[in-house]
FIKE-81810 format. One record per residue (C-alpha): x, y, z; residue number from 1. Coordinates in steps of 0.001 Angstrom, whole numbers, plus 524288, in hexadecimal, padded with zeros to 5 digits. Layout:
BEGIN
+-------+-------+-------+-----+
:     x :     y :     z :   n :
+-------+-------+-------+-----+
:     X :     Y :     Z : NUM :
...
+-------+-------+-------+-----+
END
This chain:
BEGIN
+-------+-------+-------+-----+
:     x :     y :     z :   n :
+-------+-------+-------+-----+
: B502F : CA3DE : 10F65 :   1 :
: B5C4C : CA949 : 107DF :   2 :
: B5EC8 : C9C1C : 103C2 :   3 :
: B53B3 : C994E : 0FD0F :   4 :
: B5378 : CA63B : 0F71F :   5 :
: B46DE : CAAE8 : 10017 :   6 :
: B46D8 : CBA39 : 10342 :   7 :
: B447B : CBE1E : 11104 :   8 :
: B3B94 : CC663 : 1151B :   9 :
: B40DD : CCFCE : 12129 :  10 :
: B3B71 : CD9E5 : 12954 :  11 :
: B3FFA : CE2CC : 13431 :  12 :
: B360E : CE558 : 13F4F :  13 :
: B35AC : CEB6C : 14C18 :  14 :
: B283B : CE7AE : 15178 :  15 :
: B2000 : CDC37 : 15587 :  16 :
: B1564 : CDD60 : 14B99 :  17 :
: B210D : CDF28 : 140CF :  18 :
: B2609 : CD380 : 1434B :  19 :
: B19EB : CCBC1 : 146C0 :  20 :
: B1543 : CCFEE : 1388B :  21 :
: B2161 : CCAE4 : 132B6 :  22 :
: B2075 : CBEB2 : 137A9 :  23 :
: B1268 : CBDAF : 133FD :  24 :
: B1519 : CC1B2 : 1257E :  25 :
: B211E : CB930 : 123FE :  26 :
: B2B7A : CC156 : 124FA :  27 :
: B39D8 : CB9AA : 126A3 :  28 :
: B4276 : CC19C : 12D90 :  29 :
: B3F01 : CCD8E : 1378B :  30 :
: B4AA5 : CD737 : 13C67 :  31 :
: B4805 : CDC20 : 14954 :  32 :
: B524B : CE57D : 14F7F :  33 :
: B5613 : CE088 : 15B0F :  34 :
: B4E6C : CEB5E : 166BD :  35 :
: B41D2 : CE621 : 15F71 :  36 :
: B43C1 : CD97C : 15FE0 :  37 :
: B3F6F : CD285 : 16C4C :  38 :
: B35BF : CC647 : 16EE1 :  39 :
: B2995 : CCB2D : 16A2C :  40 :
: B306A : CCEAF : 15DA3 :  41 :
: B346E : CC25E : 15C16 :  42 :
: B276F : CBC5A : 15DF9 :  43 :
: B2333 : CC55E : 15463 :  44 :
: B2BDC : CC2A4 : 14B86 :  45 :
: B2704 : CB1D1 : 14A2F :  46 :
: B2D0B : CABC7 : 13FAB :  47 :
: B349A : CB762 : 13A08 :  48 :
: B4513 : CB6A9 : 139C1 :  49 :
: B4AA9 : CC1C4 : 14386 :  50 :
: B55D5 : CCB68 : 14062 :  51 :
: B5879 : CD18E : 14CE5 :  52 :
: B6009 : CDDA3 : 14BC1 :  53 :
: B6BF7 : CE042 : 156B1 :  54 :
: B6CEE : CEF22 : 157B9 :  55 :
: B78AA : CF300 : 15246 :  56 :
: B8168 : CFE3A : 158C3 :  57 :
: B7916 : D09C1 : 15A88 :  58 :
: B6C13 : D03B4 : 15472 :  59 :
: B670D : CFD81 : 16251 :  60 :
: B6ACA : CF64E : 16CBB :  61 :
: B6891 : CEA7D : 1746A :  62 :
: B65DA : CE932 : 1808E :  63 :
: B66D6 : CF6F3 : 183F9 :  64 :
: B74AF : CF786 : 17BDB :  65 :
: B7BBB : CF824 : 16F91 :  66 :
: B81B5 : CECF7 : 16A62 :  67 :
: B8EBA : CEFEB : 167EB :  68 :
: B9715 : CE2A9 : 168D8 :  69 :
: B9540 : CD378 : 1625F :  70 :
: B9083 : CD0DF : 17194 :  71 :
: B85D5 : CDA67 : 17145 :  72 :
: B81AF : CD509 : 16451 :  73 :
: B810C : CC67D : 16941 :  74 :
: B798C : CC971 : 1746A :  75 :
: B6F9E : CD22B : 16DB7 :  76 :
: B70B4 : CC5DE : 163BF :  77 :
: B6DFC : CBB97 : 16DF2 :  78 :
: B63EA : CC41F : 174D7 :  79 :
: B5B28 : CC6BD : 16850 :  80 :
: B5C64 : CB912 : 16425 :  81 :
: B5708 : CB40F : 170E7 :  82 :
: B4B0F : CBC8D : 16C8E :  83 :
: B4A0C : CB52D : 160CE :  84 :
: B529D : CBAED : 1570D :  85 :
: B554B : CB485 : 14C77 :  86 :
: B60D8 : CBB9D : 1450C :  87 :
: B6743 : CC99E : 14985 :  88 :
: B6B82 : CD5C6 : 1416E :  89 :
: B77DF : CDA73 : 144F0 :  90 :
: B7D9B : CE557 : 13D27 :  91 :
: B8B6B : CE660 : 146D7 :  92 :
: B99FB : CE370 : 141CA :  93 :
: B9E2E : CD799 : 13CF0 :  94 :
: BA486 : CD28F : 1483B :  95 :
: B988D : CD2DB : 15024 :  96 :
: B90BF : CCD9C : 145F8 :  97 :
: B995C : CC273 : 145FC :  98 :
: B9A4E : CC074 : 1549C :  99 :
: B8AE7 : CBE97 : 153F5 : 100 :
: B8B8E : CB561 : 149E6 : 101 :
: B94E7 : CACE3 : 14FFD : 102 :
: B8D2A : CAC7F : 15A42 : 103 :
: B827F : CA800 : 15278 : 104 :
: B79A5 : CB25C : 151EE : 105 :
: B72A9 : CB443 : 143D5 : 106 :
: B76B1 : CC0F8 : 14090 : 107 :
: B7288 : CC9DA : 13432 : 108 :
: B7C01 : CD468 : 13024 : 109 :
: B7A1B : CE0B5 : 127DE : 110 :
: B7F01 : CE3E5 : 11AD0 : 111 :
: B7C5D : CF0A6 : 11235 : 112 :
: B758C : CFCF9 : 117C5 : 113 :
: B767F : CF96A : 12598 : 114 :
: B6F5B : D0470 : 12D4C : 115 :
: B7A48 : D02B5 : 1391A : 116 :
: B8513 : D0581 : 130EE : 117 :
: B810E : D1321 : 12940 : 118 :
: B87E2 : D1C75 : 12F07 : 119 :
: B92D2 : D152F : 123E4 : 120 :
: B890D : D12EB : 11991 : 121 :
: B7B97 : D1A2A : 11AB2 : 122 :
: B6E01 : D1764 : 11815 : 123 :
: B70BA : D1210 : 10AA9 : 124 :
: B70CE : D0553 : 101E1 : 125 :
: B7EE6 : CFDF7 : 1034C : 126 :
: B8528 : CF6C9 : 0F823 : 127 :
: B8227 : CFFDC : 0EB7E : 128 :
: B8FD8 : CFE75 : 0E8BA : 129 :
: B97EF : CF2F9 : 0E598 : 130 :
: BA172 : CF69E : 0F0C1 : 131 :
: B963F : CF7CA : 0FB9F : 132 :
: B8FAD : CEB88 : 0F58C : 133 :
: B9B01 : CE266 : 0F8BF : 134 :
: B9DA1 : CEA49 : 10520 : 135 :
: B8E82 : CE4A7 : 10942 : 136 :
: B92CC : CD7E7 : 1028C : 137 :
: B9FCE : CD565 : 109D2 : 138 :
: B9883 : CDA4C : 11815 : 139 :
: B8FB7 : CCEF6 : 114E1 : 140 :
: B98B4 : CC5B7 : 1129E : 141 :
: BA027 : CC885 : 11DB3 : 142 :
: B92E4 : CC96E : 1254C : 143 :
: B907E : CBA72 : 12076 : 144 :
: B9DEC : CB6C6 : 124C6 : 145 :
: B9E23 : CB974 : 1334B : 146 :
: B8F93 : CB141 : 13371 : 147 :
: B8441 : CBC17 : 13195 : 148 :
: B7937 : CB493 : 12B72 : 149 :
: B72CB : CC227 : 124D8 : 150 :
: B7301 : CCFBB : 120AC : 151 :
: B6ADC : CD9C6 : 1212A : 152 :
: B6B4A : CE014 : 1137E : 153 :
: B6743 : CEC72 : 11220 : 154 :
: B67BE : CF5F6 : 10599 : 155 :
: B71D2 : CF214 : 0FE8C : 156 :
: B6E43 : CF047 : 0ED2D : 157 :
: B6549 : CE643 : 0EA95 : 158 :
: B6FF3 : CDEF9 : 0E389 : 159 :
: B7B7D : CDEAB : 0EBBB : 160 :
: B6EC5 : CD97E : 0F71E : 161 :
: B6C3E : CCE14 : 0EBB9 : 162 :
: B7B08 : CCAF0 : 0EBE2 : 163 :
: B7E92 : CC95A : 0F9C6 : 164 :
: B716F : CC37D : 0FC66 : 165 :
: B756D : CB941 : 0F326 : 166 :
: B8480 : CB661 : 0F74C : 167 :
: B82CF : CB5C2 : 10650 : 168 :
: B7D54 : CAAC5 : 10EE9 : 169 :
: B7955 : CB5CE : 1171B : 170 :
: B6A4C : CBAF9 : 117F3 : 171 :
: B69ED : CC829 : 110F8 : 172 :
: B5FAC : CCFC6 : 117AE : 173 :
: B5BAC : CDB2F : 10C76 : 174 :
: B576C : CE84F : 11071 : 175 :
: B57B2 : CEF42 : 103B9 : 176 :
: B6161 : CE601 : 0FF44 : 177 :
: B5A9B : CE1EC : 0F3CF : 178 :
: B5128 : CD4FE : 0EF90 : 179 :
: B5E33 : CCBC3 : 0EF38 : 180 :
: B5E46 : CCCFC : 0FEB5 : 181 :
: B5B0F : CC068 : 1065F : 182 :
: B50A0 : CC889 : 10F49 : 183 :
: B4996 : CD44A : 10AAA : 184 :
: B496A : CDBCF : 11997 : 185 :
: B4021 : CE849 : 11BBF : 186 :
: B3B3E : CEFC9 : 126C0 : 187 :
: B2DD1 : CEF71 : 12CC2 : 188 :
: B2CFE : CFD3D : 12C4B : 189 :
: B2F69 : CFE19 : 11D85 : 190 :
: B276D : CF273 : 11B37 : 191 :
: B1B6D : CF81C : 12241 : 192 :
: B1DB8 : D0809 : 11BF9 : 193 :
: B216D : D0D47 : 128EB : 194 :
: B3026 : D11F2 : 1268C : 195 :
: B3485 : D1DD7 : 12E47 : 196 :
: B3E32 : D2532 : 125D6 : 197 :
: B45FB : D200B : 11A79 : 198 :
: B3FCE : D1472 : 113C2 : 199 :
: B4919 : D0BBA : 10D4B : 200 :
: B49F1 : D090B : 0FED1 : 201 :
: B480E : CF8B9 : 1006B : 202 :
: B3CBE : CFD15 : 10A9E : 203 :
: B2E51 : CF896 : 10553 : 204 :
: B2420 : CFB36 : 10E91 : 205 :
: B1759 : CF268 : 10B77 : 206 :
: B0F18 : CF7A1 : 1143A : 207 :
: B0C6F : D06C7 : 118E7 : 208 :
: B0B7F : D0652 : 12AA1 : 209 :
: B1017 : D142A : 12A76 : 210 :
: B0224 : D1775 : 124E9 : 211 :
: AFC14 : D0EE8 : 12F01 : 212 :
: B04D8 : D12A4 : 13975 : 213 :
: B02CB : D20A5 : 13616 : 214 :
: AF37C : D1F1C : 138AE : 215 :
: AF66A : D166F : 1437A : 216 :
: AFC44 : D2170 : 14B6A : 217 :
: AF345 : D2BDF : 14673 : 218 :
: AE77F : D21A3 : 14DBF : 219 :
: AF07F : D20C7 : 158DD : 220 :
: AF059 : D3071 : 15A94 : 221 :
: AE25C : D31B4 : 157D3 : 222 :
: AE016 : D277D : 162AE : 223 :
: AE929 : D2E43 : 16C6D : 224 :
: AE08B : D38DE : 16A4F : 225 :
: AD43A : D33F4 : 16B0F : 226 :
: AD8A2 : D2DF4 : 177AC : 227 :
: ADBC1 : D3AF9 : 17B3C : 228 :
: ACE95 : D3F29 : 17893 : 229 :
: AC8D9 : D3692 : 17F8F : 230 :
: AD03D : D36C7 : 18DEB : 231 :
: ACE1D : D468C : 18D75 : 232 :
: ABEA6 : D4386 : 18B55 : 233 :
: ABCEB : D3916 : 1949B : 234 :
: AB77E : D2F17 : 188F0 : 235 :
: AC494 : D256B : 18D5D : 236 :
: AC3F1 : D1E91 : 19636 : 237 :
: AB5E6 : D1B88 : 194D0 : 238 :
: AAEF8 : D1278 : 19CAB : 239 :
: AB42C : D0556 : 1959D : 240 :
: AC085 : D08AC : 197D6 : 241 :
: AC089 : D0AE0 : 1A6F0 : 242 :
: AC07D : D008F : 1B1B9 : 243 :
: AB433 : CFF32 : 1B914 : 244 :
: AB0CB : CFF06 : 1C7A4 : 245 :
: AA37B : CFB3C : 1CDA9 : 246 :
: A99E7 : D05FB : 1D4DD : 247 :
: A9CBD : CFF6D : 1E1DE : 248 :
: AAB4D : CFDF0 : 1E0F2 : 249 :
: AAC0C : D0B14 : 1DCCD : 250 :
: AA3F9 : D105D : 1E67E : 251 :
: AABA0 : D0979 : 1F334 : 252 :
: AB80D : D0E9D : 1ED1A : 253 :
: AB2FE : D1BCA : 1ED30 : 254 :
: AAD44 : D1CDF : 1FB36 : 255 :
: ABBA2 : D1699 : 1FF31 : 256 :
: AC23A : D2022 : 1F542 : 257 :
: ABB90 : D2C99 : 1F9FE : 258 :
: ABC36 : D27BA : 2092F : 259 :
: ACB72 : D264B : 209B0 : 260 :
: ACA7D : D3435 : 202C2 : 261 :
: AC388 : D3A51 : 20F8D : 262 :
: ACEAA : D348E : 217F5 : 263 :
+-------+-------+-------+-----+
END
């Protein structure tokens, strides 16, 4: 698609129904964190190319433990490959990323605004000065050299995103990186309008699920209130909810039960 100049659509999903909807709609790539990825998610994703996120540092665990060494990451990648992952997001060090690539694991790295590095960068656009943009470019070339086939390119100026995408063999998955990136990558909650907290500049909302979720929550509460009222008045359970017993069998039971009470 990159060679042919075709733009790639990409979504971050967390639920099977979201993955299934993406597949039905024709989304090209799904990003799914390892903690959400299993056989059900893979089946729901259908024909979508699936990037599985390997947890970094304190940002999650795999089988109850943090990933720290190259061997840890390899074990996790091989496990998720067996579950149907097509490629793997890794924000660890160059030596760990290289070890994965050397073992023929298809790796997507991350440049620009990297959430797991915010102690150093903060949540802000990266690359608005020539010096900083050059640092991002050098990082891209280093990732290319160690064998990564793609990288998330997050919150960089649009013309920097275009230059980088045109001048690397890697697939640049743009999130707030302008129209020149190879892919346009959004979170489902932004697309469906139920983002909690800060809404990033690059987010675009196509449906207002927040209002629908609020309506459904209200309906849940009202349904629960009606259930409570039925329990207290005896309206529930009604005859149709009960298991019947014939009069003959009931009479036999009562006779025998009452007799047992006398002994």
